[in-house]
FIBAFI-12557 format. One line per 2 residues: their letters; for each residue x, y, z of N, C-alpha, C, O. Coordinates in nm, 2 decimals. Example, Ala and Ser with C-alpha at 12.3 -4.5 7.8 and 13.67 -1.06 7.14 Angstrom:
BEGIN
AS = 1.32,-0.57,0.78,1.23,-0.45,0.78,1.32,-0.33,0.78,1.42,-0.33,0.85 | 1.28,-0.22,0.71,1.37,-0.11,0.71,1.29,0.00,0.79,1.34,0.11,0.80
//
This chain:
BEGIN
MT = 8.04,18.76,5.61,8.01,18.88,5.68,7.92,18.85,5.80,7.83,18.76,5.78 | 7.94,18.91,5.91,7.85,18.89,6.02,7.78,19.02,6.06,7.84,19.13,6.05
AM = 7.65,19.01,6.09,7.57,19.12,6.13,7.48,19.08,6.25,7.44,18.96,6.25 | 7.45,19.17,6.34,7.36,19.13,6.45,7.27,19.25,6.49,7.31,19.36,6.48
TD = 7.15,19.22,6.52,7.05,19.32,6.58,6.96,19.25,6.67,6.95,19.13,6.68 | 6.89,19.33,6.74,6.78,19.27,6.83,6.65,19.26,6.75,6.64,19.33,6.64
NS = 6.56,19.18,6.79,6.44,19.16,6.72,6.33,19.23,6.80,6.24,19.17,6.86 | 6.33,19.36,6.80,6.24,19.44,6.87,6.13,19.50,6.79,6.03,19.54,6.84
DG = 6.16,19.52,6.66,6.06,19.58,6.57,5.98,19.49,6.48,5.90,19.53,6.40 | 6.02,19.36,6.49,5.95,19.26,6.41,6.06,19.18,6.33,6.16,19.24,6.28
LI = 6.04,19.05,6.31,6.14,18.97,6.24,6.17,19.02,6.10,6.28,19.04,6.06 | 6.06,19.04,6.02,6.09,19.08,5.88,6.14,19.22,5.87,6.24,19.25,5.80
PD = 6.09,19.32,5.95,6.15,19.45,5.94,6.29,19.46,5.99,6.38,19.53,5.93 | 6.33,19.39,6.10,6.46,19.39,6.15,6.56,19.32,6.06,6.67,19.37,6.04
LS = 6.52,19.21,6.00,6.61,19.14,5.90,6.62,19.22,5.77,6.72,19.22,5.70 | 6.51,19.30,5.74,6.52,19.38,5.62,6.62,19.49,5.64,6.69,19.53,5.54
TI = 6.64,19.54,5.76,6.74,19.64,5.79,6.88,19.58,5.77,6.97,19.64,5.70 | 6.90,19.46,5.82,7.03,19.39,5.80,7.06,19.37,5.65,7.16,19.40,5.60
AA = 6.96,19.32,5.58,6.97,19.29,5.44,7.00,19.41,5.36,7.10,19.41,5.28 | 6.93,19.52,5.38,6.95,19.64,5.30,7.09,19.70,5.33,7.16,19.74,5.24
RS = 7.13,19.70,5.46,7.26,19.76,5.49,7.38,19.68,5.45,7.49,19.72,5.44 | 7.35,19.55,5.43,7.46,19.45,5.40,7.46,19.43,5.25,7.55,19.36,5.20
GV = 7.35,19.47,5.18,7.35,19.45,5.03,7.32,19.30,5.00,7.38,19.25,4.90 | 7.24,19.23,5.08,7.21,19.09,5.06,7.06,19.07,5.07,6.99,19.16,5.11
SI = 7.02,18.95,5.04,6.88,18.90,5.08,6.89,18.80,5.18,7.00,18.73,5.20 | 6.79,18.78,5.26,6.78,18.68,5.36,6.65,18.60,5.33,6.54,18.66,5.33
DL = 6.67,18.47,5.31,6.56,18.38,5.28,6.53,18.30,5.41,6.62,18.22,5.45 | 6.42,18.32,5.47,6.38,18.25,5.59,6.32,18.11,5.56,6.25,18.10,5.45
FA = 6.34,18.01,5.64,6.28,17.88,5.62,6.15,17.88,5.69,6.14,17.90,5.82 | 6.04,17.86,5.62,5.91,17.87,5.68,5.89,17.77,5.80,5.83,17.80,5.90
DA = 5.95,17.65,5.78,5.93,17.55,5.89,6.01,17.60,6.02,5.97,17.56,6.13 | 6.11,17.68,6.00,6.19,17.72,6.12,6.12,17.83,6.20,6.16,17.85,6.31
IK = 6.03,17.90,6.13,5.96,18.01,6.20,5.81,18.00,6.21,5.74,18.09,6.23 | 5.77,17.87,6.19,5.62,17.85,6.19,5.57,17.87,6.34,5.64,17.84,6.43
PD = 5.45,17.93,6.35,5.39,17.95,6.48,5.37,17.82,6.56,5.33,17.72,6.50 | 5.39,17.82,6.69,5.37,17.70,6.77,5.22,17.69,6.79,5.14,17.78,6.76
PL = 5.17,17.57,6.83,5.03,17.54,6.84,4.95,17.64,6.93,4.84,17.67,6.90 | 5.01,17.69,7.04,4.94,17.79,7.12,4.92,17.92,7.05,4.82,17.99,7.07
LV = 5.01,17.96,6.97,5.00,18.08,6.89,4.89,18.07,6.78,4.81,18.16,6.75 | 4.89,17.95,6.72,4.78,17.92,6.62,4.65,17.92,6.69,4.55,17.98,6.63
QA = 4.64,17.87,6.81,4.51,17.87,6.88,4.47,18.01,6.92,4.35,18.04,6.91 | 4.56,18.09,6.96,4.53,18.23,7.00,4.48,18.30,6.87,4.39,18.38,6.88
GA = 4.55,18.28,6.76,4.50,18.34,6.63,4.36,18.30,6.60,4.28,18.39,6.55 | 4.33,18.18,6.62,4.20,18.13,6.58,4.09,18.19,6.68,3.98,18.23,6.63
LL = 4.13,18.21,6.80,4.03,18.27,6.90,4.01,18.42,6.87,3.90,18.47,6.89 | 4.12,18.48,6.82,4.11,18.63,6.80,4.08,18.66,6.65,4.07,18.78,6.62
GR = 4.07,18.56,6.57,4.04,18.59,6.43,4.16,18.66,6.36,4.14,18.74,6.27 | 4.28,18.62,6.40,4.40,18.68,6.34,4.49,18.57,6.28,4.49,18.46,6.33
DP = 4.57,18.61,6.19,4.67,18.52,6.13,4.79,18.52,6.22,4.86,18.62,6.23 | 4.83,18.41,6.28,4.95,18.40,6.37,5.08,18.43,6.30,5.17,18.47,6.36
LE = 5.08,18.42,6.17,5.20,18.45,6.09,5.23,18.60,6.10,5.35,18.64,6.10 | 5.13,18.68,6.12,5.15,18.83,6.13,5.23,18.85,6.26,5.32,18.94,6.26
WV = 5.20,18.78,6.37,5.28,18.80,6.49,5.42,18.75,6.47,5.51,18.81,6.53 | 5.44,18.64,6.40,5.57,18.59,6.38,5.66,18.68,6.29,5.77,18.71,6.33
HA = 5.60,18.72,6.18,5.67,18.80,6.09,5.69,18.95,6.13,5.79,19.01,6.10 | 5.59,19.01,6.19,5.59,19.15,6.21,5.57,19.19,6.36,5.58,19.31,6.39
GG = 5.55,19.10,6.44,5.53,19.14,6.58,5.67,19.18,6.64,5.77,19.13,6.61 | 5.66,19.28,6.73,5.78,19.33,6.79,5.80,19.30,6.93,5.72,19.22,6.99
ED = 5.90,19.35,6.99,5.93,19.34,7.14,5.95,19.19,7.17,5.91,19.15,7.28 | 6.01,19.12,7.08,6.04,18.97,7.11,6.17,18.96,7.19,6.19,18.85,7.25
HT = 6.25,19.06,7.19,6.37,19.06,7.27,6.46,18.94,7.25,6.50,18.87,7.34 | 6.48,18.91,7.12,6.58,18.80,7.08,6.68,18.87,7.00,6.67,18.99,6.96
LL = 6.79,18.80,6.97,6.89,18.85,6.88,6.88,18.78,6.74,6.86,18.66,6.74 | 6.91,18.85,6.64,6.92,18.80,6.50,7.06,18.83,6.45,7.11,18.93,6.47
AT = 7.12,18.73,6.39,7.25,18.74,6.34,7.27,18.67,6.21,7.20,18.57,6.18 | 7.37,18.71,6.13,7.42,18.64,6.02,7.56,18.60,6.04,7.63,18.67,6.11
TA = 7.60,18.49,5.99,7.74,18.44,6.01,7.77,18.34,5.90,7.69,18.26,5.85 | 7.90,18.34,5.85,7.94,18.25,5.75,7.98,18.11,5.82,8.01,18.01,5.75
KP = 7.99,18.12,5.95,8.03,18.00,6.03,7.91,17.93,6.09,7.80,17.98,6.08 | 7.92,17.81,6.14,7.81,17.75,6.21,7.75,17.84,6.32,7.82,17.92,6.38
AP = 7.62,17.82,6.34,7.55,17.90,6.44,7.61,17.88,6.58,7.64,17.76,6.62 | 7.64,17.99,6.65,7.70,17.97,6.79,7.60,17.90,6.88,7.48,17.90,6.85
SG = 7.65,17.85,6.99,7.57,17.79,7.09,7.45,17.88,7.13,7.48,18.00,7.16 | 7.33,17.83,7.14,7.22,17.91,7.18,7.14,17.97,7.07,7.03,18.02,7.09
FR = 7.20,17.97,6.95,7.13,18.02,6.83,7.08,17.91,6.75,7.13,17.80,6.76 | 6.97,17.93,6.67,6.93,17.83,6.58,6.92,17.89,6.44,6.89,18.01,6.43
VI = 6.93,17.81,6.34,6.93,17.86,6.20,6.78,17.87,6.16,6.70,17.78,6.17 | 6.75,17.99,6.11,6.61,18.02,6.06,6.61,18.06,5.91,6.50,18.08,5.86
GE = 6.72,18.07,5.85,6.73,18.11,5.71,6.87,18.11,5.66,6.96,18.06,5.73 | 6.88,18.17,5.54,7.02,18.18,5.48,7.03,18.31,5.41,6.93,18.37,5.36
VV = 7.15,18.36,5.40,7.18,18.48,5.32,7.20,18.44,5.18,7.27,18.34,5.15 | 7.13,18.51,5.09,7.14,18.48,4.94,7.16,18.62,4.87,7.16,18.72,4.93
RG = 7.18,18.61,4.74,7.20,18.73,4.66,7.07,18.81,4.65,6.96,18.75,4.65 | 7.08,18.94,4.64,6.97,19.03,4.63,6.96,19.12,4.74,7.06,19.14,4.81
ES = 6.85,19.19,4.76,6.83,19.29,4.87,6.69,19.28,4.92,6.62,19.38,4.90 | 6.65,19.17,4.98,6.52,19.16,5.03,6.51,19.06,5.14,6.62,18.99,5.17
VT = 6.40,19.04,5.20,6.38,18.93,5.30,6.26,18.85,5.24,6.15,18.91,5.22 | 6.28,18.72,5.23,6.17,18.63,5.18,6.15,18.51,5.27,6.24,18.49,5.36
VD = 6.04,18.44,5.26,6.02,18.32,5.33,6.00,18.21,5.23,5.90,18.21,5.15 | 6.09,18.11,5.23,6.09,18.01,5.13,6.08,18.07,4.99,6.01,18.02,4.90
GR = 6.15,18.18,4.97,6.17,18.24,4.84,6.05,18.34,4.80,6.05,18.39,4.69 | 5.95,18.35,4.89,5.84,18.44,4.86,5.83,18.56,4.96,5.87,18.54,5.07
PS = 5.79,18.67,4.91,5.77,18.79,5.00,5.67,18.76,5.11,5.57,18.69,5.09 | 5.69,18.81,5.23,5.60,18.79,5.34,5.48,18.90,5.32,5.51,19.01,5.27
PY = 5.36,18.86,5.35,5.25,18.96,5.34,5.26,19.05,5.46,5.19,19.15,5.46 | 5.34,19.03,5.56,5.35,19.11,5.68,5.49,19.17,5.69,5.59,19.10,5.73
TK = 5.50,19.30,5.65,5.63,19.36,5.65,5.64,19.48,5.75,5.75,19.54,5.77 | 5.53,19.52,5.80,5.52,19.64,5.89,5.54,19.59,6.03,5.46,19.51,6.08
GW = 5.64,19.64,6.10,5.65,19.60,6.24,5.63,19.72,6.32,5.56,19.81,6.29 | 5.69,19.73,6.44,5.68,19.84,6.53,5.76,19.96,6.48,5.87,19.94,6.44
AS = 5.70,20.07,6.47,5.76,20.19,6.44,5.73,20.30,6.55,5.62,20.33,6.57 | 5.84,20.34,6.61,5.82,20.44,6.72,5.78,20.58,6.68,5.72,20.65,6.76
F = 5.82,20.61,6.56,5.79,20.75,6.51,5.72,20.74,6.37,5.69,20.84,6.31
//
C-alpha cells in the first residue's frame, strides 16, 4: 500500500495520520532522523531538546510516503511500516507527539 502526505504539521503527527488511516504502525529509524549538528547547537543555546523540532516541528514542507517498492529517486528511507497502529522511533513512542494544530 502506498500513502503520501506533506510534513507540515510535524513528522510524528503527520505519520500518525497515515498510520491510523492505513491501519498500520510506522517505526522510524532514530539514526535516519537524528538532528544535525547545527540543530543540536541551536537546542543547546536555547535550552531546548532538538528532537522536539525533528519529531513535532511543522512547516517543514517535505513529503512523507510509504511504499512497498524501493524509495523513488529523491526520497530517503527513514523507517518502515509494521503491524499495529502507532508511530514509534526504534520501537519506542516519541515523547513529542503534538505538532502544529491550526484549530
